[in-house]
MARDRENDREN-869941 format. One record per residue (C-alpha): x, y, z. Coordinates in steps of 0.2 Angstrom, whole numbers, padded with zeros to 4 digits, always signed. Example, Ala and Ser with C-alpha at 12.3 -4.5 7.8 and 13.67 -1.06 7.14 Angstrom:
BEGIN
+0062-0022+0039+0068-0005+0036
//
This chain:
BEGIN
-0092+0022+0361-0109+0019+0353-0116+0034+0345-0135+0037+0348-0146+0032+0333-0154+0047+0325-0167+0039+0315-0183+0046+0321-0181+0062+0312-0178+0053+0295-0195+0045+0295-0206+0051+0281-0224+0048+0279-0223+0042+0261-0208+0031+0264-0211+0012+0262-0204+0000+0275-0205-0019+0278-0218-0024+0290-0221-0043+0287-0213-0058+0280-0222-0074+0276-0215-0090+0270-0223-0107+0266-0213-0123+0263-0197-0113+0260-0181-0123+0263-0182-0131+0280-0196-0119+0285-0210-0132+0282-0228-0125+0283-0232-0107+0286-0221-0095+0295-0226-0077+0298-0213-0065+0304-0219-0047+0308-0205-0034+0305-0203-0018+0315-0203-0002+0304-0188+0004+0314-0177-0011+0310-0176-0030+0313-0164-0043+0318-0164-0061+0313-0154-0069+0327-0148-0087+0327-0133-0099+0327-0125-0103+0310-0135-0116+0300-0152-0112+0309-0160-0104+0293-0157-0085+0295-0150-0084+0277-0164-0095+0271-0177-0081+0276-0166-0068+0269-0165-0077+0253-0184-0076+0252-0181-0057+0251-0170-0060+0236-0182-0071+0228-0196-0058+0229-0185-0043+0224-0171-0048+0213-0172-0052+0194-0168-0071+0192-0153-0068+0181-0144-0059+0196-0150-0069+0210-0137-0077+0221-0144-0086+0236-0134-0088+0252-0120-0076+0245-0115-0071+0262-0109-0088+0267-0096-0088+0253-0080-0078+0250-0081-0066+0236-0068-0075+0226-0077-0092+0226-0091-0095+0213-0099-0112+0219-0117-0111+0223-0127-0124+0233-0144-0116+0234-0157-0113+0221-0176-0113+0220-0177-0132+0218-0168-0134+0235-0179-0121+0243-0195-0128+0236-0190-0147+0240-0183-0142+0257-0165-0149+0254-0158-0152+0272-0143-0164+0269-0132-0173+0258-0130-0192+0262-0123-0207+0255-0136-0219+0247-0135-0236+0255-0139-0245+0239-0129-0235+0225-0115-0228+0237-0117-0211+0228-0119-0194+0238-0137-0189+0236-0147-0173+0242-0160-0177+0255-0177-0167+0253-0191-0164+0265-0204-0163+0251-0205-0176+0238-0217-0178+0224-0228-0163+0218-0226-0149+0230-0227-0130+0231-0220-0115+0240-0225-0097+0243-0218-0081+0249-0226-0064+0254-0217-0048+0259-0228-0033+0265-0223-0015+0264-0232+0000+0272-0230+0018+0274-0237+0031+0286-0250+0036+0274-0259+0019+0276-0253+0012+0259-0249-0006+0258-0239-0016+0245-0238-0034+0246-0226-0044+0235-0231-0062+0232-0223-0077+0223-0229-0095+0222-0218-0109+0216-0222-0127+0212-0214-0143+0205-0224-0158+0198-0219-0176+0201-0201-0180+0205-0195-0165+0194-0179-0157+0201-0172-0146+0187-0172-0128+0188-0181-0127+0171-0195-0138+0179-0199-0124+0192-0215-0115+0188-0219-0098+0197-0232-0084+0197-0230-0066+0203-0243-0056+0211-0243-0038+0218-0256-0033+0230-0260-0016+0236-0269-0022+0252-0265-0033+0267-0262-0051+0262-0261-0067+0271-0253-0083+0263-0267-0093+0270-0278-0086+0256-0268-0097+0244-0274-0113+0252-0286-0116+0237-0272-0114+0225-0262-0129+0232-0278-0139+0231-0283-0134+0213-0268-0143+0205-0260-0125+0203-0274-0118+0192-0267-0101+0188-0284-0096+0180-0293-0099+0196-0279-0090+0206-0282-0074+0195-0301-0076+0198-0299-0077+0216-0288-0061+0217-0295-0050+0203-0288-0034+0212-0271-0042+0211-0258-0038+0198-0254-0056+0192-0241-0060+0179-0231-0076+0173-0215-0066+0170-0204-0056+0182-0201-0040+0172-0219-0033+0172-0220-0039+0191-0204-0030+0194-0209-0014+0185-0225-0014+0195-0218-0015+0212-0203-0003+0208-0215+0010+0203-0226+0008+0219-0211+0007+0231-0201+0021+0223-0186+0011+0216-0181+0020+0201-0169+0008+0192-0163-0010+0191-0146-0004+0197-0155-0001+0214-0162-0018+0214-0145-0025+0210-0137-0015+0224-0150-0020+0236-0147-0038+0232-0128-0036+0234-0131-0027+0251-0136-0044+0258-0118-0050+0256-0109-0033+0260-0094-0042+0266-0093-0050+0248-0093-0034+0239-0076-0038+0232-0065-0025+0223-0069-0007+0227-0067-0001+0209-0079-0014+0203-0092-0010+0216-0092+0009+0213-0092+0006+0194-0106-0006+0194-0117+0000+0208-0114+0019+0210-0111+0024+0192-0123+0022+0177-0118+0014+0161-0111+0029+0151-0120+0035+0136-0105+0033+0126-0111+0015+0122-0127+0022+0114-0118+0036+0105-0105+0023+0098-0120+0011+0093-0128+0026+0084-0111+0030+0076-0110+0012+0070-0128+0012+0064-0128+0028+0055-0111+0024+0048-0119+0011+0037-0128+0025+0028-0112+0035+0026-0102+0019+0021-0115+0016+0008-0114+0034+0002-0095+0032+0001-0097+0015-0007-0109+0024-0020-0095+0037-0023-0082+0023-0024-0093+0013-0036-0097+0028-0047-0079+0033-0048-0074+0015-0052-0087+0014-0065-0081+0030-0073-0063+0024-0072-0069+0008-0080-0079+0015-0094-0069+0031-0098-0054+0021-0105-0067+0012-0115-0074+0028-0122-0056+0034-0126-0053+0018-0135-0069+0019-0144-0065+0037-0150-0048+0030-0156-0057+0016-0165-0068+0028-0174-0053+0038-0180-0044+0022-0185-0060+0016-0194-0060+0033-0204-0042+0030-0208-0046+0012-0213-0060+0018-0224-0048+0030-0233-0036+0016-0236-0049+0004-0241-0055+0017-0254-0037+0019-0261-0035+0000-0261-0052-0002-0271-0045+0011-0283-0029+0003-0286-0034-0008-0301-0044+0006-0309-0029+0018-0306-0017+0005-0314-0028+0003-0329-0030+0022-0331-0011+0024-0330-0009+0009-0342-0020+0018-0355-0010+0034-0353+0006+0024-0355+0000+0014-0370-0005+0030-0379+0012+0037-0376+0020+0020-0381+0010+0018-0397+0015+0036-0403+0033+0032-0400+0031+0015-0409+0023+0024-0424+0038+0035-0425+0050+0020-0424+0039+0011-0438+0041+0025-0450+0060+0025-0448+0061+0006-0449+0051+0005-0465+0063+0016-0474+0078+0006-0468+0069-0010-0475+0068-0002-0492+0086+0003-0492+0092-0014-0487+0080-0022-0501+0089-0011-0514+0106-0017-0508+0101-0035-0509+0094-0034-0526+0110-0026-0533+0121-0039-0525+0109-0053-0532+0110-0046-0550+0129-0046-0550+0129-0064-0543+0117-0070-0557+0129-0063-0570+0144-0071-0562+0135-0088-0562+0130-0086-0580+0149-0083-0584+0153-0098-0574+0142-0109-0583+0148-0103-0600+0166-0107-0594+0162-0126-0591+0155-0126-0573+0140-0137-0576+0150-0153-0573+0157-0147-0557+0140-0143-0551+0134-0161-0554+0149-0168-0545+0146-0157-0530+0128-0162-0529+0132-0181-0529+0145-0178-0516+0133-0169-0504+0121-0184-0506+0135-0197-0502+0140-0187-0487+0123-0188-0479+0123-0207-0482+0140-0208-0473+0134-0199-0458+0119-0211-0456+0130-0227-0458+0142-0221-0445+0128-0218-0432+0121-0236-0434+0139-0243-0435+0142-0235-0418+0126-0243-0411+0132-0260-0417+0149-0258-0409+0141-0253-0392+0130-0268-0392+0144-0280-0396+0155-0272-0382+0141-0274-0369+0139-0292-0375+0157-0296-0374+0158-0298-0393+0168-0290-0407+0160-0282-0422+0164-0292-0438+0172-0284-0453+0164-0295-0467+0146-0298-0472+0147-0317-0468+0154-0315-0451+0141-0301-0447+0127-0313-0453+0134-0327-0441+0134-0314-0427+0116-0309-0430+0111-0328-0429+0119-0329-0412+0110-0314-0406+0093-0320-0413+0095-0337-0404+0100-0328-0387+0084-0317-0388+0073-0333-0391+0082-0342-0376+0079-0327-0365+0061-0328-0365+0061-0347-0360+0073-0344-0346+0064-0329-0340+0048-0339-0338+0057-0353-0329+0065-0340-0317+0049-0332-0313+0041-0348-0308+0056-0353-0297+0055-0335-0288+0036-0338-0285+0039-0355-0277+0053-0348-0266+0042-0333-0261+0028-0345-0256+0041-0355-0245+0047-0338-0238+0029-0333-0233+0026-0350-0225+0042-0348-0215+0037-0330-0210+0020-0336-0204+0028-0350-0194+0041-0338-0187+0028-0326-0182+0017-0340-0173+0033-0347-0165+0038-0329-0159+0020-0326-0152+0021-0342-0142+0038-0338-0136+0032-0321-0130+0017-0329-0122+0027-0342-0113+0039-0329-0107+0025-0319-0099+0019-0333-0088+0023-0351-0084+0008-0358-0093+0009-0370-0108-0007-0364-0115-0006-0358-0134-0004-0339-0136-0020-0336-0145-0030-0344-0130-0020-0334-0118-0024-0318-0128-0043-0323-0128-0043-0325-0109-0034-0309-0107-0047-0300-0117-0061-0308-0107-0054-0304-0090-0051-0286-0095-0069-0285-0102-0077-0291-0086-0065-0283-0074-0056-0297-0066-0038-0303-0066-0032-0317-0078-0028-0328-0063-0046-0329-0058-0050-0338-0075-0037-0352-0075-0036-0365-0089-0037-0383-0083-0020-0386-0091-0012-0374-0080-0018-0383-0064-0012-0401-0070+0004-0409-0074+0011-0426-0078+0021-0433-0064+0040-0432-0068+0042-0451-0066+0028-0454-0078+0035-0443-0092+0035-0457-0105+0016-0456-0104+0014-0437-0106+0012-0438-0125-0002-0450-0124-0010-0441-0109-0009-0425-0119-0020-0432-0132-0033-0438-0120-0034-0422-0110-0030-0409-0124-0047-0402-0126-0051-0402-0107-0034-0394-0103-0039-0379-0115-0055-0376-0105-0057-0361-0093-0063-0363-0075-0075-0350-0068-0082-0349-0050-0099-0344-0045-0095-0325-0042-0089-0322-0060-0100-0334-0069-0114-0322-0073-0103-0309-0080-0093-0321-0090-0108-0329-0098-0115-0313-0103-0099-0307-0111-0096-0323-0121-0114-0323-0127-0112-0306-0134-0095-0307-0141-0088-0315-0156-0073-0325-0150-0066-0330-0166-0061-0348-0159-0068-0362-0149-0070-0360-0130-0076-0372-0117-0078-0366-0099-0084-0374-0083-0094-0367-0069-0086-0374-0053-0094-0365-0039-0109-0377-0037-0106-0394-0029-0109-0409-0041-0118-0424-0034-0106-0437-0041-0104-0454-0033-0085-0457-0030-0079-0474-0038-0063-0483-0037-0050-0481-0050-0037-0494-0057-0019-0494-0051-0013-0490-0069-0026-0476-0071-0021-0460-0080-0028-0450-0066-0014-0457-0054-0001-0451-0066-0006-0433-0063-0002-0419-0050-0016-0407-0047-0011-0389-0041-0017-0385-0024-0030-0371-0023-0048-0367-0025-0051-0379-0040-0041-0394-0033-0056-0404-0026-0067-0400-0042-0053-0405-0054-0049-0421-0044-0067-0426-0045-0069-0421-0063-0053-0432-0068-0059-0447-0059-0077-0446-0067-0071-0442-0085-0053-0448-0087-0051-0464-0078-0041-0472-0093-0030-0487-0091-0012-0484-0096-0008-0501-0104+0009-0508-0111+0002-0521-0123-0012-0521-0137-0020-0536-0128-0023-0526-0112-0029-0512-0123-0042-0523-0131-0048-0530-0115-0050-0513-0106-0066-0502-0106-0056-0486-0108-0037-0486-0111-0022-0477-0119-0006-0483-0126+0011-0474-0126+0009-0473-0145-0006-0462-0143-0020-0474-0147-0036-0470-0136-0050-0481-0132-0065-0471-0126-0077-0485-0125-0080-0503-0130-0084-0497-0148-0075-0480-0150-0057-0479-0154-0046-0465-0159-0028-0461-0165-0024-0443-0171-0007-0443-0179-0009-0426-0187+0005-0422-0175+0018-0433-0168+0013-0440-0151+0030-0434-0144+0029-0416-0152+0031-0406-0136+0026-0390-0144+0008-0396-0144+0008-0401-0126-0003-0390-0114-0001-0398-0097+0011-0393-0083+0016-0380-0071+0032-0376-0080+0035-0371-0098+0054-0369-0099+0056-0385-0110+0042-0379-0121+0049-0362-0122+0066-0369-0128+0057-0379-0142+0048-0364-0148+0064-0353-0147+0073-0366-0157+0059-0367-0170+0059-0348-0171+0077-0348-0175+0075-0361-0188+0062-0351-0197+0072-0335-0196+0087-0345-0204+0075-0351-0217+0068-0334-0221+0086-0327-0223+0091-0341-0235+0075-0340-0246+0077-0321-0247+0095-0324-0253+0090-0336-0266+0075-0325-0272+0087-0310-0274+0100-0321-0284+0086-0326-0296+0081-0308-0298+0098-0303-0302+0100-0316-0315+0084-0311-0323+0089-0293-0324+0106-0298-0332+0097-0309-0346+0085-0295-0350+0099-0283-0352+0108-0295-0365+0092-0298-0374+0090-0280-0377+0108-0278-0384+0105-0293-0395+0089-0286-0401+0098-0270-0406+0110-0281-0417+0096-0291-0425+0087-0275-0431+0103-0270-0442+0109-0276-0459+0127-0276-0466+0124-0263-0479+0118-0251-0465+0135-0251-0456+0147-0254-0471+0154-0236-0474+0170-0240-0484+0162-0240-0502+0155-0223-0498+0171-0216-0492+0180-0222-0508+0167-0214-0519+0167-0197-0510+0186-0197-0512+0185-0200-0531+0172-0186-0533+0183-0174-0523+0198-0178-0534+0188-0175-0550+0182-0158-0545+0199-0153-0539+0207-0158-0556+0193-0149-0566+0196-0133-0557+0215-0134-0558+0215-0135-0577+0204-0120-0580+0211-0103-0574+0196-0093-0580+0184-0104-0571+0194-0103-0555+0193-0084-0555+0175-0084-0559+0172-0096-0544+0181-0085-0532+0171-0070-0538+0155-0080-0536+0160-0085-0518+0163-0067-0513+0147-0062-0521+0137-0075-0513+0144-0069-0496+0139-0051-0501+0121-0058-0505+0120-0068-0489+0125-0053-0479+0113-0041-0488+0099-0054-0486+0103-0056-0467+0103-0037-0465+0086-0036-0475+0078-0050-0464+0085-0042-0448+0078-0025-0453+0061-0033-0459+0060-0042-0442+0063-0026-0433+0050-0017-0443+0038-0031-0441+0041-0032-0423+0037-0013-0421+0021-0015-0432+0016-0030-0421+0019-0020-0405+0009-0006-0412-0005-0018-0417-0004-0026-0400-0003-0010-0390-0017-0003-0400-0028-0018-0397-0024-0017-0379-0028+0002-0379-0044-0001-0388-0049-0015-0376-0045-0004-0361-0055+0010-0368-0070-0001-0370-0068-0010-0354-0083-0006-0343-0076-0013-0328-0064+0001-0326-0073+0012-0313-0069+0030-0313-0058+0036-0299-0063+0048-0285-0053+0063-0282-0046+0055-0266-0041+0040-0275-0032+0050-0289-0023+0061-0277-0019+0047-0265-0013+0035-0277-0003+0048-0287+0006+0052-0271+0010+0034-0267+0015+0029-0285+0026+0044-0286+0035+0039-0270+0040+0022-0278+0059+0021-0281+0057+0016-0300+0048+0028-0312+0031+0020-0318+0033+0012-0336+0023+0000-0345+0035-0014-0342+0035-0011-0323+0017-0004-0320+0011-0021-0313+0026-0022-0302+0025-0005-0295+0006-0007-0293+0009-0023-0283+0021-0014-0272+0009+0000-0269-0005-0013-0265+0006-0022-0253+0010-0006-0244-0008-0002-0243-0012-0020-0237+0001-0018-0223-0006-0001-0218-0024-0008-0217-0018-0023-0208-0009-0012-0195-0025-0001-0193-0036-0017-0191-0024-0023-0178-0026-0006-0169-0045-0007-0171-0045-0025-0165-0035-0020-0150-0047-0005-0146-0062-0017-0148-0054-0030-0136-0050-0016-0124-0067-0009-0125-0076-0026-0123-0064-0031-0109-0069-0014-0100-0087-0019-0103-0084-0036-0096-0076-0029-0081-0091-0017-0078-0104-0031-0080-0094-0043-0069-0092-0030-0055-0109-0022-0057-0121-0034-0065-0136-0025-0058-0131-0009-0066-0126-0017-0082-0144-0025-0083-0147-0033-0100-0132-0025-0108-0120-0037-0115-0101-0035-0117-0101-0033-0136-0098-0017-0146-0117-0016-0149-0119-0011-0131-0107+0004-0133-0120+0017-0134-0129+0011-0119-0113+0010-0109-0107+0027-0114-0124+0035-0111-0122+0028-0093-0105+0035-0092-0111+0052-0097-0125+0051-0084-0112+0046-0071-0100+0060-0075-0114+0073-0076-0127+0067-0063-0122+0051-0053-0104+0054-0047-0107+0073-0042-0123+0068-0033-0115+0053-0024-0100+0064-0019-0112+0078-0013-0122+0066-0002-0106+0058+0005-0099+0075+0010-0116+0080+0018-0117+0064+0028-0099+0065+0033-0101+0083+0038-0118+0082+0046-0121+0064+0053-0105+0054+0057-0095+0069+0062-0109+0075+0074-0109+0057+0081-0091+0057+0083-0090+0074+0091-0104+0069+0102-0094+0053+0107-0079+0064+0111-0090+0076+0121-0098+0061+0130-0081+0054+0134-0076+0071+0142-0093+0074+0150-0094+0057+0158-0078+0059+0166-0084+0075+0173-0100+0067+0179-0090+0054+0188-0081+0067+0198-0097+0076+0201-0105+0060+0208-0090+0056+0218-0093+0074+0226-0110+0069+0231-0104+0052+0238-0090+0061+0247-0103+0074+0254-0113+0059+0261-0097+0051+0268-0092+0067+0276-0108+0067+0287-0103+0052+0298-0086+0046+0304-0077+0032+0297-0067+0028+0312-0068+0037+0329-0059+0036+0346-0058+0047+0361-0044+0058+0353-0048+0057+0334-0062+0056+0322-0059+0051+0304-0069+0052+0288-0068+0042+0272-0066+0052+0256-0066+0043+0238-0054+0050+0225-0055+0046+0206-0038+0046+0197-0036+0044+0179-0028+0027+0174-0019+0033+0159-0024+0018+0148-0015+0017+0132-0030+0011+0123-0041+0026+0129-0027+0038+0124-0025+0031+0107-0044+0030+0105-0046+0049+0109-0032+0053+0096-0040+0043+0083-0056+0053+0086-0047+0069+0084-0039+0063+0069-0056+0058+0061-0062+0075+0066-0048+0085+0059-0052+0097+0045-0070+0092+0049-0077+0108+0041-0065+0109+0026-0072+0105+0009-0056+0098+0002-0061+0080-0005-0044+0073-0001-0045+0077+0017-0063+0071+0017-0057+0054+0011-0044+0053+0024-0056+0058+0037-0068+0044+0031-0055+0031+0031-0050+0036+0049-0068+0035+0054-0071+0018+0046-0056+0011+0055-0064+0017+0071-0081+0010+0067-0075-0006+0061-0067-0009+0078-0082-0003+0087-0093-0015+0077-0082-0030+0078-0088-0046+0086-0070-0052+0089-0067-0055+0107-0052-0045+0108-0060-0030+0099-0075-0032+0110-0064-0030+0125-0056-0015+0118-0073-0007+0115-0078-0010+0133-0061-0002+0138-0062+0014+0128-0081+0017+0129-0084+0013+0148-0078+0029+0156-0080+0021+0172-0065+0010+0168-0054+0025+0164-0053+0030+0182-0047+0021+0198-0056+0024+0214-0045+0026+0230-0052+0028+0247-0043+0041+0258-0046+0041+0277-0043+0059+0283-0045+0067+0300-0055+0082+0305-0041+0094+0300-0039+0086+0283-0023+0076+0286-0023+0059+0277-0022+0045+0289-0023+0030+0277-0026+0025+0259-0037+0011+0254-0035+0004+0236-0050-0009+0234-0047-0016+0251-0031-0024+0245-0020-0030+0259-0032-0026+0272-0039-0037+0286-0056-0044+0286-0063-0031+0297-0055-0017+0288-0061-0023+0271-0079-0025+0279-0078-0007+0285-0073-0001+0268-0086-0011+0260-0100-0006+0272-0096+0012+0271-0095+0012+0252-0111+0002+0252-0120+0015+0263-0114+0029+0251-0120+0019+0236-0137+0016+0243-0138+0034+0247-0134+0038+0229-0146+0025+0221-0161+0027+0233-0158+0043+0242-0168+0059+0238-0160+0075+0233-0153+0087+0246-0151+0073+0259-0170+0068+0258-0175+0051+0263-0178+0038+0250-0196+0031+0247-0189+0014+0248-0181+0011+0266-0177-0007+0269-0159-0013+0268-0156-0031+0271-0139-0036+0278-0133-0055+0280-0120-0056+0294-0112-0040+0287-0103-0036+0304-0097-0053+0309-0079-0047+0307-0081-0029+0312-0078-0022+0330-0093-0015+0340-0087+0003+0337-0087+0001+0318-0104-0009+0318-0112+0005+0328-0104+0018+0316-0110+0009+0301-0128+0007+0307-0128+0025+0312-0123+0029+0294-0138+0018+0287-0150+0025+0299-0145+0043+0296-0148+0040+0278-0166+0035+0282-0164+0016+0279-0174+0003+0288-0161-0010+0293-0165-0029+0292-0150-0038+0298-0146-0057+0300-0133-0058+0314-0125-0070+0326-0129-0068+0345-0113-0059+0348-0118-0043+0338-0135-0041+0346-0130-0029+0359-0122-0018+0347-0136-0018+0334-0151-0017+0346-0151+0002+0347-0154+0003+0329-0169-0009+0327-0187-0011+0334-0189-0029+0335-0180-0046+0332-0184-0065+0330-0173-0080+0335-0171-0093+0321-0168-0111+0327-0167-0128+0319-0170-0145+0327-0165-0162+0320-0155-0152+0306-0171-0151+0296-0185-0142+0305-0182-0123+0306-0193-0111+0316-0195-0093+0321-0197-0086+0339-0201-0068+0341-0191-0058+0354-0199-0043+0363-0191-0026+0361-0190-0013+0375-0192+0003+0366-0188+0014+0380-0172+0006+0384-0169+0002+0365-0164-0016+0368-0171-0033+0366-0179-0042+0381-0166-0056+0382-0163-0067+0397-0148-0061+0407-0139-0077+0404-0141-0075+0385-0135-0057+0386-0120-0063+0396-0117-0077+0383-0118-0063+0369-0105-0052+0378-0093-0067+0380-0094-0071+0361-0092-0053+0356-0076-0051+0367
//
């Protein structure tokens, strides 16, 4: 059943409809093709590949922004993205892809090569007589085939226009200036956007979304997912994105305000401890000043206390002096009484015969002194004799002989000592020579052990230094001797050969690469010895000459390597000496050597150097192996070591002998210095014994004298004791007087000392307290000790306070440094020293009183007024956008309810679209986060405000993130269109659900096309339709084979939907659909192609009365067969 079209009533006088399409050189349509289009609708009929889509793509090129354009989309399935058509293929006229005969590659074949151009024109008219013509021209120069090479120009005419008017443009080398001059009334632009804005305004197209939908309409069967179609083409992008952008943008100001609060707070937190430390430092400095004042007064206090103590001490001493003076007088009287008694007893003793005894006692005393001296000297003589192994004689004659022997030994010691020293000097010289020889031998051993060379150690060391200085290895500077050896079977000639080659063997060889560096170094360095070196890198032009059979050169082996050829040539040139066995042969040769080492250098110059033995292997320098030479030097080193040990022993033995002789000579000298009378004590002992006997006999015979003597002895003791007591008392008195004198002098000196500074009250009270706390009472004798203790305690306290001050200053400067490091701009020219403390603390006061409160107030205001408003707006838009979707779906469903979706004889159904919430987790969490950020929004509690800000910042950070995952999340939570799923419900007239459509999934091609076309009609009604079911200003809707899979009934229903909405249908269709579509149109053309590359258009007449095309009957029958 085909419903009758109901289009006439929907025509409006102001509505624009297509009336004419013109193409020039477009695809396979070469030249100009002019297609008049009926206002009621139009069909492009033709078989597949004839060019129908090419003409419809002309509509796309004229109406669609280049970024959306998709040519020939109807020919591809929705899930395929390959594109084979573009402006280049249409301008060039691509018609086939063929294999190139020469290269074998697949190449596109074009109708138009070289510089070419194309043009399109589409005419719209309304019943008011207004015309709008869209014109585009395209051109390519040369053989350019890139999309970027395409040049185009856009024109909008408000009058009738024919493409033939552009004929001069093609002939003017595409001169745009002339083109604009030719059409001054035209709106001409080089860009699509102003051109698009112009024609949209003229034709009543209100949005780019409508243009996009119109372009999508051409491939209605490729609309794809229902949800995607409805979201992209029926629903506007929600304002949530703009609100979110505004939230992110304005959050920057809030974040800056918050950062200002955080910064100010952190600055306060950084500087406040510094201020506290500075206040503590001030307190400690006051304490230190107090302690310093006490310490400065210690010396003055000590001397003041000393004056007081001295005054007390002098007074006490004066009391003691008075008492001691009386004691001295008393003891003086006692001594005088005892002395008087003694003098009387001595007088009585003399009168009783005591004069003779006194004379004997005086003599005895003198003899006892002589006895002591002789015994001492006799002991010296006995000790000397004992050390010499002699016995002390007991007679003058024997002692005289002993002295003669001692004197003789002293004289002999001097002679032997001189001889001994000379011998030691000689042996020491030999030992030094042996040590030098040992050192040299050891040096040679060490050098020989390091490498197989026979070259002397000093030469090896010099080479090592040179190599290190110029930065090469030692092996790069070989000695000639290291590269030459005497053949083993010629060993008997080695000594002689060594004499000839010795100097040459000690020469260095250097190649051309190292020559410059070596020469420069040696020239500027003092080597300390002789060096010869040869530059070997440059070839010499020597003429080779034959050598004799007994030549020295033939007795040598030359080491293979870089220098072998040079050495061979050098040896042949310079050292072709004949090795002769007899002196006769020696005399007759030009140059020769003998085994004994005599060398004949020329006919006149002869040499024999016997300073060293010709067979002394230690001096040999040739050879690749040094083991034999190493053994010789090891033996020499051992011999020298043995000699050093032997000579050392002999020197020590001579030294010991010299020490022993010196000791004996000293003892002999002791004896020589004595005489017999000085050691003979026997006569003295006899005389002393006689005197003692005489005294004893005189006393025993006189009883009176004996008694008086006893009384005298007793009285002498009394006198001595009294004298001792008197002296003791006198000393004590004198000591006290001296102390008084000394103390008085000290006191006077202190009283006159101008350096003693008067003490301050603080010093007096403070030091009084500290001295009183000492464990010992202050006295003169411990005053200094106590003072030292007090001063030490003060110093300890001051040091502790200084440490505290230092810690405070360190903390203060550390805080200043932190501030300057974190906020260099705020710190300005302030440095981190204490000198900047006033500036820092002034800034702290400003922060506490002005800065931080102001920053916090601004932060709270912005948080309250801006960001929360934006966040609340975002929340509102999320909810409102959801409601708007439902409201728009109501409008769409209202449109869908006007025409059946399916109908049969017994049933008519309608399509209804429901929007269900997808319950996305991200969206749910996003809304919860918004509510969390809005919680307590109007409270002034700062803790809540900080929590709200942090929640808000987390949201903003995610919304502003450029991370792909976060951008996906942003699209999900902000695009409300994504929050719902659209479901198509097919219901009958009684409201019973017949079937459900979820994005066309699982449906046949025809069903999917039905669903897509129905939704498309509703979408077009929404995007282009007027309010209250009014017709749109823009009527044309272009469909490209939209009904190829649908049945005739649905095709009629769909076309009826479009026409009832007031649209002008322009459809490309195969012949099978013509009879279904022809009631809904007012004209058609047949598109055909010949030879696969020449397309053309043939207009088909339309019978308006019968509402059908005037097709031949056979064509109509053929269409019926295809449709069935």
